VEXROPA-815779 format. One record per residue: x, y, z of N, C-alpha, C in turn; chain. Coordinates in nm, 4 decimals. Example, Ala and Ser with C-alpha at 12.3 -4.5 7.8 and 13.67 -1.06 7.14 Angstrom:
BEGIN
{site {1.3190,-0.5690,0.7800},{1.2300,-0.4500,0.7800},{1.3200,-0.3300,0.7800},'A'}
{site {1.2850,-0.2250,0.7080},{1.3670,-0.1060,0.7140},{1.2900,0.0030,0.7870},'A'}
***
This chain:
BEGIN
{site {0.6015,-1.1469,-0.0583},{0.5692,-1.0315,-0.1380},{0.5166,-0.9210,-0.0472},'A'}
{site {0.5600,-0.7983,-0.0708},{0.5072,-0.6855,0.0059},{0.4475,-0.5820,-0.0880},'A'}
{site {0.3655,-0.5013,-0.0299},{0.3066,-0.3885,-0.1000},{0.3752,-0.2638,-0.0452},'A'}
{site {0.4268,-0.1810,-0.1345},{0.4871,-0.0554,-0.0942},{0.3911,0.0567,-0.1321},'A'}
{site {0.3519,0.1342,-0.0318},{0.2680,0.2507,-0.0551},{0.3626,0.3651,-0.0893},'A'}
{site {0.3469,0.4194,-0.2088},{0.4496,0.5070,-0.2651},{0.3908,0.6385,-0.3135},'A'}
{site {0.4558,0.7482,-0.2761},{0.4221,0.8808,-0.3278},{0.5393,0.9317,-0.4090},'A'}
{site {0.5080,0.9715,-0.5316},{0.6058,1.0323,-0.6202},{0.5707,1.1805,-0.6330},'A'}
{site {0.6669,1.2675,-0.6130},{0.6464,1.4095,-0.6385},{0.7078,1.4366,-0.7750},'A'}
{site {0.6222,1.4886,-0.8643},{0.6566,1.4989,-1.0057},{0.6506,1.6443,-1.0512},'A'}
{site {0.7490,1.6844,-1.1310},{0.7506,1.8177,-1.1916},{0.6473,1.8192,-1.3041},'A'}
{site {0.5493,1.9081,-1.2955},{0.4421,1.9131,-1.3956},{0.4928,1.9506,-1.5350},'A'}
{site {0.6035,2.0249,-1.5424},{0.6513,2.0729,-1.6720},{0.7102,1.9624,-1.7591},'A'}
{site {0.7674,1.8598,-1.6968},{0.8325,1.7556,-1.7768},{0.8085,1.6135,-1.7245},'A'}
{site {0.7223,1.5979,-1.6254},{0.6896,1.4681,-1.5650},{0.8096,1.3948,-1.5055},'A'}
{site {0.9127,1.4688,-1.4676},{1.0264,1.4025,-1.4021},{0.9943,1.3826,-1.2542},'A'}
{site {1.0371,1.2677,-1.2037},{1.0152,1.2338,-1.0630},{1.1266,1.2992,-0.9824},'A'}
{site {1.0878,1.3828,-0.8861},{1.1864,1.4575,-0.8080},{1.2062,1.4033,-0.6668},'A'}
{site {1.1035,1.3373,-0.6151},{1.1106,1.2880,-0.4773},{1.0229,1.1636,-0.4637},'A'}
{site {1.0656,1.0713,-0.3790},{0.9902,0.9478,-0.3557},{0.9826,0.9207,-0.2058},'A'}
{site {0.8640,0.8859,-0.1596},{0.8462,0.8326,-0.0248},{0.7748,0.6997,-0.0417},'A'}
{site {0.8314,0.5934,0.0146},{0.7722,0.4608,-0.0013},{0.7869,0.3854,0.1295},'A'}
{site {0.6779,0.3216,0.1703},{0.6801,0.2467,0.2959},{0.5849,0.1286,0.2857},'A'}
{site {0.5929,0.0379,0.3821},{0.5098,-0.0827,0.3764},{0.3832,-0.0698,0.4598},'A'}
{site {0.3414,0.0516,0.4896},{0.2214,0.0768,0.5673},{0.1509,0.1947,0.5027},'A'}
{site {0.0182,0.1949,0.4929},{-0.0501,0.3090,0.4305},{-0.0137,0.4409,0.4985},'A'}
{site {-0.0213,0.5484,0.4234},{0.0106,0.6804,0.4771},{-0.0971,0.7235,0.5773},'A'}
{site {-0.0562,0.7800,0.6878},{-0.1523,0.8336,0.7847},{-0.2394,0.9376,0.7146},'A'}
{site {-0.3672,0.9382,0.7467},{-0.4594,1.0328,0.6842},{-0.4071,1.1759,0.6975},'A'}
{site {-0.4024,1.2461,0.5859},{-0.3598,1.3851,0.5862},{-0.2101,1.4081,0.5901},'A'}
{site {-0.1316,1.3013,0.5995},{0.0140,1.3169,0.6089},{0.0711,1.3532,0.4737},'A'}
{site {0.1525,1.4534,0.4699},{0.2248,1.4936,0.3492},{0.3727,1.4693,0.3756},'A'}
{site {0.4301,1.3657,0.3164},{0.5690,1.3316,0.3475},{0.6695,1.4364,0.3019},'A'}
{site {0.6331,1.5168,0.2035},{0.7235,1.6218,0.1576},{0.6382,1.7371,0.1050},'A'}
{site {0.6811,1.8585,0.1364},{0.6078,1.9746,0.0870},{0.6460,2.0005,-0.0581},'A'}
{site {0.5479,2.0455,-0.1368},{0.5738,2.0816,-0.2754},{0.4732,2.1872,-0.3168},'A'}
{site {0.5064,2.2603,-0.4218},{0.4185,2.3645,-0.4727},{0.3225,2.3014,-0.5737},'A'}
{site {0.1930,2.2920,-0.5423},{0.0983,2.2281,-0.6339},{0.0817,2.3020,-0.7669},'A'}
{site {0.1307,2.4244,-0.7756},{0.1246,2.4965,-0.9034},{0.2265,2.4405,-1.0026},'A'}
{site {0.3387,2.3900,-0.9504},{0.4457,2.3419,-1.0380},{0.4721,2.1914,-1.0258},'A'}
{site {0.4192,2.1302,-0.9203},{0.4446,1.9885,-0.8948},{0.3151,1.9170,-0.8609},'A'}
{site {0.3154,1.7858,-0.8766},{0.1995,1.7053,-0.8399},{0.2469,1.5811,-0.7666},'A'}
{site {0.1587,1.5289,-0.6829},{0.1877,1.4040,-0.6129},{0.1117,1.2927,-0.6833},'A'}
{site {0.1806,1.1845,-0.7107},{0.1179,1.0660,-0.7675},{0.1392,0.9532,-0.6669},'A'}
{site {0.0281,0.9043,-0.6128},{0.0321,0.7960,-0.5146},{-0.0057,0.6651,-0.5828},'A'}
{site {0.0626,0.5578,-0.5442},{0.0341,0.4263,-0.6020},{0.0832,0.3180,-0.5068},'A'}
{site {0.0513,0.1946,-0.5429},{0.1015,0.0788,-0.4699},{0.1962,0.0021,-0.5602},'A'}
{site {0.3095,-0.0368,-0.5054},{0.4039,-0.1228,-0.5765},{0.4006,-0.2593,-0.5093},'A'}
{site {0.3665,-0.3631,-0.5848},{0.3785,-0.4990,-0.5330},{0.5189,-0.5445,-0.5671},'A'}
{site {0.5944,-0.5802,-0.4642},{0.7342,-0.6175,-0.4858},{0.7623,-0.7560,-0.4292},'A'}
{site {0.8628,-0.8180,-0.4848},{0.8981,-0.9550,-0.4522},{0.9998,-0.9608,-0.3375},'A'}
{site {0.9633,-0.9012,-0.2257},{1.0442,-0.9105,-0.1052},{0.9644,-0.9911,-0.0033},'A'}
{site {1.0313,-1.0677,0.0790},{0.9643,-1.1448,0.1832},{0.8992,-1.0479,0.2810},'A'}
{site {0.7740,-1.0740,0.3149},{0.7007,-0.9886,0.4076},{0.7382,-1.0268,0.5504},'A'}
{site {0.7974,-0.9322,0.6223},{0.8343,-0.9544,0.7623},{0.7250,-0.9000,0.8518},'A'}
{site {0.6348,-0.9859,0.8949},{0.5332,-0.9551,0.9948},{0.4219,-0.8628,0.9457},'A'}
{site {0.3899,-0.8670,0.8167},{0.2718,-0.8009,0.7612},{0.2530,-0.6568,0.8064},'A'}
{site {0.3430,-0.5717,0.7700},{0.3197,-0.4302,0.7899},{0.3831,-0.3657,0.9102},'A'}
{site {0.4607,-0.4378,0.9872},{0.5253,-0.3760,1.1028},{0.6423,-0.2889,1.0587},'A'}
{site {0.7111,-0.3282,0.9528},{0.8186,-0.2470,0.8985},{0.9566,-0.2752,0.9560},'A'}
{site {0.9659,-0.3583,1.0577},{1.0954,-0.3869,1.1190},{1.1766,-0.4747,1.0251},'A'}
{site {1.2936,-0.4271,0.9884},{1.3852,-0.4997,0.9007},{1.3215,-0.5406,0.7673},'A'}
{site {1.2222,-0.4653,0.7217},{1.1542,-0.4974,0.5973},{1.2365,-0.4482,0.4786},'A'}
{site {1.2773,-0.5416,0.3951},{1.3448,-0.5053,0.2705},{1.2416,-0.4505,0.1743},'A'}
{site {1.2793,-0.3484,0.0997},{1.1905,-0.2938,-0.0020},{1.2723,-0.2136,-0.1016},'A'}
{site {1.2077,-0.1757,-0.2111},{1.2754,-0.0886,-0.3061},{1.3053,0.0431,-0.2370},'A'}
{site {1.4243,0.0906,-0.2529},{1.4646,0.2175,-0.1925},{1.4244,0.3333,-0.2840},'A'}
{site {1.4124,0.4506,-0.2247},{1.3729,0.5695,-0.3016},{1.4658,0.5916,-0.4210},'A'}
{site {1.5944,0.5754,-0.4016},{1.6909,0.5965,-0.5114},{1.6630,0.4989,-0.6258},'A'}
{site {1.6319,0.3738,-0.5938},{1.6015,0.2759,-0.6986},{1.4755,0.3169,-0.7764},'A'}
{site {1.3777,0.3686,-0.7058},{1.2550,0.4129,-0.7730},{1.2850,0.5354,-0.8599},'A'}
{site {1.3591,0.6314,-0.8066},{1.3947,0.7512,-0.8834},{1.4694,0.7155,-1.0121},'A'}
{site {1.5599,0.6208,-1.0038},{1.6438,0.5866,-1.1188},{1.5755,0.4940,-1.2196},'A'}
{site {1.4749,0.4187,-1.1768},{1.4200,0.3135,-1.2630},{1.2734,0.3305,-1.3029},'A'}
{site {1.2090,0.4338,-1.2524},{1.0689,0.4591,-1.2851},{1.0559,0.5908,-1.3605},'A'}
{site {0.9474,0.6016,-1.4342},{0.9131,0.7256,-1.5019},{0.7614,0.7400,-1.5024},'A'}
{site {0.7155,0.8572,-1.5405},{0.5724,0.8834,-1.5491},{0.5341,0.8857,-1.6965},'A'}
{site {0.4362,0.8036,-1.7312},{0.3854,0.7984,-1.8678},{0.2334,0.8109,-1.8584},'A'}
{site {0.1785,0.9129,-1.9216},{0.0333,0.9378,-1.9187},{-0.0184,0.9421,-1.7743},'A'}
{site {0.0541,1.0137,-1.6890},{0.0185,1.0322,-1.5476},{0.0204,0.9044,-1.4649},'A'}
{site {0.0911,0.8009,-1.5128},{0.1024,0.6753,-1.4384},{0.2493,0.6381,-1.4209},'A'}
{site {0.2860,0.5851,-1.3035},{0.4228,0.5378,-1.2842},{0.4439,0.4048,-1.3561},'A'}
{site {0.5553,0.3945,-1.4262},{0.5922,0.2711,-1.4963},{0.7429,0.2510,-1.4824},'A'}
{site {0.7863,0.1269,-1.5015},{0.9299,0.1004,-1.5069},{0.9844,0.1529,-1.6390},'A'}
{site {1.1016,0.2137,-1.6350},{1.1665,0.2583,-1.7589},{1.2063,0.1367,-1.8416},'A'}
{site {1.2138,0.1544,-1.9705},{1.2603,0.0445,-2.0570},{1.4061,0.0112,-2.0264},'A'}
{site {1.4786,0.1063,-1.9697},{1.6197,0.0868,-1.9356},{1.6395,0.0522,-1.7875},'A'}
{site {1.5319,0.0142,-1.7210},{1.5405,-0.0143,-1.5771},{1.6392,-0.1263,-1.5491},'A'}
{site {1.7055,-0.1151,-1.4366},{1.7979,-0.2172,-1.3890},{1.7243,-0.3510,-1.3787},'A'}
{site {1.7863,-0.4572,-1.4260},{1.7236,-0.5899,-1.4271},{1.6868,-0.6365,-1.2859},'A'}
{site {1.7699,-0.6053,-1.1890},{1.7421,-0.6449,-1.0508},{1.6183,-0.5759,-0.9951},'A'}
{site {1.6023,-0.4491,-1.0286},{1.4840,-0.3744,-0.9846},{1.3610,-0.4269,-1.0583},'A'}
{site {1.3722,-0.4444,-1.1882},{1.2597,-0.4957,-1.2685},{1.2119,-0.6308,-1.2161},'A'}
{site {1.3056,-0.7148,-1.1760},{1.2697,-0.8481,-1.1268},{1.1928,-0.8409,-0.9955},'A'}
{site {1.2161,-0.7381,-0.9177},{1.1492,-0.7235,-0.7884},{1.0086,-0.6650,-0.8003},'A'}
{site {0.9810,-0.5926,-0.9088},{0.8510,-0.5272,-0.9247},{0.7529,-0.6242,-0.9905},'A'}
{site {0.6506,-0.6626,-0.9150},{0.5490,-0.7547,-0.9664},{0.4320,-0.6800,-1.0291},'A'}
{site {0.3991,-0.5642,-0.9738},{0.2870,-0.4852,-1.0263},{0.2980,-0.3420,-0.9762},'A'}
{site {0.2450,-0.2510,-1.0566},{0.2366,-0.1099,-1.0204},{0.0901,-0.0702,-1.0395},'A'}
{site {0.0276,-0.0228,-0.9342},{-0.1135,0.0155,-0.9462},{-0.1256,0.1459,-1.0240},'A'}
{site {-0.2448,0.1705,-1.0743},{-0.2751,0.3029,-1.1256},{-0.2693,0.3985,-1.0076},'A'}
{site {-0.2555,0.5265,-1.0326},{-0.2582,0.6217,-0.9208},{-0.3843,0.6030,-0.8367},'A'}
{site {-0.3661,0.6039,-0.7049},{-0.4790,0.5798,-0.6146},{-0.4503,0.6364,-0.4778},'A'}
{site {-0.5549,0.6514,-0.4011},{-0.5446,0.6979,-0.2633},{-0.4734,0.5905,-0.1814},'A'}
{site {-0.3693,0.6298,-0.1086},{-0.2978,0.5346,-0.0234},{-0.3035,0.5777,0.1227},'A'}
{site {-0.4103,0.6514,0.1566},{-0.4276,0.6931,0.2957},{-0.4746,0.5754,0.3792},'A'}
{site {-0.4470,0.5823,0.5067},{-0.4803,0.4745,0.5993},{-0.6285,0.4385,0.5932},'A'}
{site {-0.7171,0.5367,0.6004},{-0.8605,0.5087,0.6016},{-0.9053,0.4407,0.4730},'A'}
{site {-0.8616,0.4915,0.3586},{-0.9029,0.4324,0.2316},{-0.8533,0.2886,0.2188},'A'}
{site {-0.7261,0.2667,0.2472},{-0.6678,0.1323,0.2345},{-0.7345,0.0361,0.3322},'A'}
{site {-0.7541,0.0791,0.4574},{-0.8170,-0.0083,0.5569},{-0.9602,-0.0429,0.5158},'A'}
{site {-1.0356,0.0538,0.4669},{-1.1726,0.0266,0.4225},{-1.1739,-0.0680,0.3028},'A'}
{site {-1.0800,-0.0500,0.2109},{-1.0707,-0.1389,0.0943},{-1.0390,-0.2816,0.1377},'A'}
{site {-0.9377,-0.2965,0.2240},{-0.9011,-0.4298,0.2728},{-1.0149,-0.4937,0.3511},'A'}
{site {-1.0838,-0.4150,0.4326},{-1.1965,-0.4677,0.5110},{-1.3042,-0.5224,0.4185},'A'}
{site {-1.3316,-0.4511,0.3105},{-1.4301,-0.4993,0.2131},{-1.3895,-0.6316,0.1523},'A'}
{site {-1.2607,-0.6460,0.1208},{-1.2106,-0.7725,0.0659},{-1.2240,-0.8859,0.1675},'A'}
{site {-1.1940,-0.8556,0.2925},{-1.2030,-0.9575,0.3976},{-1.3479,-1.0022,0.4166},'A'}
{site {-1.4396,-0.9057,0.4241},{-1.5814,-0.9401,0.4424},{-1.6300,-1.0259,0.3250},'A'}
{site {-1.5934,-0.9875,0.2030},{-1.6342,-1.0658,0.0852},{-1.5779,-1.2072,0.0913},'A'}
{site {-1.4542,-1.2217,0.1361},{-1.3923,-1.3543,0.1465},{-1.4600,-1.4377,0.2550},'A'}
{site {-1.4951,-1.3757,0.3674},{-1.5648,-1.4485,0.4740},{-1.6981,-1.5026,0.4237},'A'}
{site {-1.7720,-1.4216,0.3496},{-1.9005,-1.4650,0.2937},{-1.8775,-1.5803,0.1968},'A'}
{site {-1.7750,-1.5669,0.1135},{-1.7411,-1.6735,0.0175},{-1.7092,-1.8047,0.0897},'A'}
{site {-1.6505,-1.7939,0.2080},{-1.6148,-1.9125,0.2863},{-1.7299,-1.9631,0.3732},'A'}
{site {-1.8477,-1.8999,0.3606},{-1.9646,-1.9448,0.4354},{-1.9762,-1.8847,0.5739},'A'}
{site {-1.9068,-1.7775,0.6001},{-1.9132,-1.7114,0.7300},{-1.9676,-1.5702,0.7092},'A'}
{site {-1.9439,-1.4852,0.8063},{-1.9835,-1.3457,0.7955},{-1.8924,-1.2628,0.8845},'A'}
{site {-1.8964,-1.1340,0.8639},{-1.8184,-1.0426,0.9471},{-1.8615,-1.0568,1.0931},'A'}
{site {-1.9927,-1.0628,1.1175},{-2.0445,-1.0742,1.2540},{-1.9954,-1.2019,1.3221},'A'}
{site {-2.0098,-1.3160,1.2552},{-1.9642,-1.4428,1.3127},{-1.8148,-1.4385,1.3440},'A'}
{site {-1.7392,-1.3870,1.2497},{-1.5944,-1.3798,1.2648},{-1.5570,-1.2951,1.3872},'A'}
{site {-1.6172,-1.1770,1.3972},{-1.5845,-1.0879,1.5090},{-1.6408,-1.1403,1.6416},'A'}
{site {-1.7552,-1.2082,1.6370},{-1.8087,-1.2706,1.7594},{-1.7105,-1.3740,1.8139},'A'}
{site {-1.6489,-1.4509,1.7242},{-1.5489,-1.5496,1.7669},{-1.4280,-1.4808,1.8307},'A'}
{site {-1.3850,-1.3735,1.7718},{-1.2702,-1.2996,1.8267},{-1.3054,-1.2406,1.9630},'A'}
{site {-1.4299,-1.1939,1.9776},{-1.4738,-1.1316,2.1030},{-1.4698,-1.2282,2.2217},'A'}
{site {-1.4701,-1.3573,2.1948},{-1.4612,-1.4555,2.3041},{-1.3300,-1.4378,2.3808},'A'}
{site {-1.2222,-1.4025,2.3076},{-1.0916,-1.3803,2.3711},{-1.0601,-1.2326,2.3920},'A'}
{site {-1.1225,-1.1478,2.3103},{-1.0959,-1.0039,2.3178},{-1.2299,-0.9294,2.3172},'A'}
{site {-1.2922,-0.9172,2.4339},{-1.4273,-0.8618,2.4427},{-1.4433,-0.7190,2.3883},'A'}
{site {-1.3369,-0.6441,2.3801},{-1.3473,-0.5054,2.3333},{-1.3345,-0.4927,2.1812},'A'}
{site {-1.3342,-0.6053,2.1108},{-1.3254,-0.6041,1.9643},{-1.4448,-0.5278,1.9081},'A'}
{site {-1.4193,-0.4339,1.8167},{-1.5297,-0.3552,1.7599},{-1.6239,-0.4407,1.6748},'A'}
{site {-1.7352,-0.3808,1.6346},{-1.8387,-0.4514,1.5599},{-1.8143,-0.4614,1.4105},'A'}
{site {-1.7146,-0.3924,1.3603},{-1.6832,-0.3944,1.2171},{-1.5332,-0.4151,1.1981},'A'}
{site {-1.4965,-0.4912,1.0969},{-1.3545,-0.5140,1.0676},{-1.2844,-0.3826,1.0393},'A'}
{site {-1.3517,-0.2907,0.9698},{-1.2886,-0.1628,0.9350},{-1.2554,-0.0785,1.0584},'A'}
{site {-1.3127,-0.1141,1.1744},{-1.2843,-0.0401,1.2974},{-1.1676,-0.0983,1.3764},'A'}
{site {-1.1112,-0.2089,1.3288},{-0.9909,-0.2655,1.3906},{-0.8705,-0.1806,1.3519},'A'}
{site {-0.7589,-0.2026,1.4161},{-0.6371,-0.1305,1.3779},{-0.5956,-0.1722,1.2374},'A'}
{site {-0.5253,-0.0838,1.1703},{-0.4783,-0.1132,1.0355},{-0.3922,-0.2387,1.0337},'A'}
{site {-0.3052,-0.2531,1.1317},{-0.2182,-0.3705,1.1371},{-0.2995,-0.4991,1.1473},'A'}
{site {-0.4051,-0.4998,1.2282},{-0.4893,-0.6197,1.2397},{-0.5592,-0.6504,1.1076},'A'}
{site {-0.6056,-0.5457,1.0395},{-0.6719,-0.5662,0.9109},{-0.5728,-0.6225,0.8090},'A'}
{site {-0.4523,-0.5686,0.8054},{-0.3489,-0.6182,0.7139},{-0.3191,-0.7651,0.7436},'A'}
{site {-0.3049,-0.7986,0.8702},{-0.2747,-0.9367,0.9077},{-0.3908,-1.0309,0.8746},'A'}
{site {-0.5148,-0.9852,0.8941},{-0.6303,-1.0677,0.8573},{-0.6332,-1.0949,0.7080},'A'}
{site {-0.6091,-0.9917,0.6309},{-0.6077,-1.0064,0.4850},{-0.4992,-1.1067,0.4439},'A'}
{site {-0.3830,-1.0951,0.5045},{-0.2731,-1.1870,0.4728},{-0.3078,-1.3307,0.5149},'A'}
{site {-0.3710,-1.3454,0.6312},{-0.4080,-1.4790,0.6800},{-0.5101,-1.5460,0.5860},'A'}
{site {-0.5941,-1.4666,0.5225},{-0.6933,-1.5200,0.4299},{-0.6383,-1.5357,0.2886},'A'}
{site {-0.5129,-1.4976,0.2675},{-0.4470,-1.5062,0.1377},{-0.5238,-1.4328,0.0275},'A'}
{site {-0.5691,-1.3121,0.0585},{-0.6380,-1.2317,-0.0424},{-0.5658,-1.0991,-0.0626},'A'}
***
């Protein structure tokens, strides 16, 4: 299963989806994948959980995912939220496991959210962020003092390794 970080550019007058950018890595902070006029259009960001095999937790190489055209044809906006159309293609519907409410999908926000989940899981398992990072520092002395200060890819892989 992969998570697709997705931006929909929507016409404010009729809520039609005009453009889609979707990838398996959070958007770089401040990155605008497509320019639009905020007076007439809005961006709706969300996460799509899809039933594709995850190839290397966020690297993106040969990663299968829903294509922009599939999202354009099979999704709609209802009450400012992305949803599958009632007429969505069965193959696309089968691949979509969940659609988040609109949310920030920037790198910093996603990494901080995942780091919080990892720290909570470590505590639940009887460890701590400090103990965990101290163990890593034995092999990688330059490891930072907080999980949120690791690279996004490392945080994604840690979260996947903990099955959370």
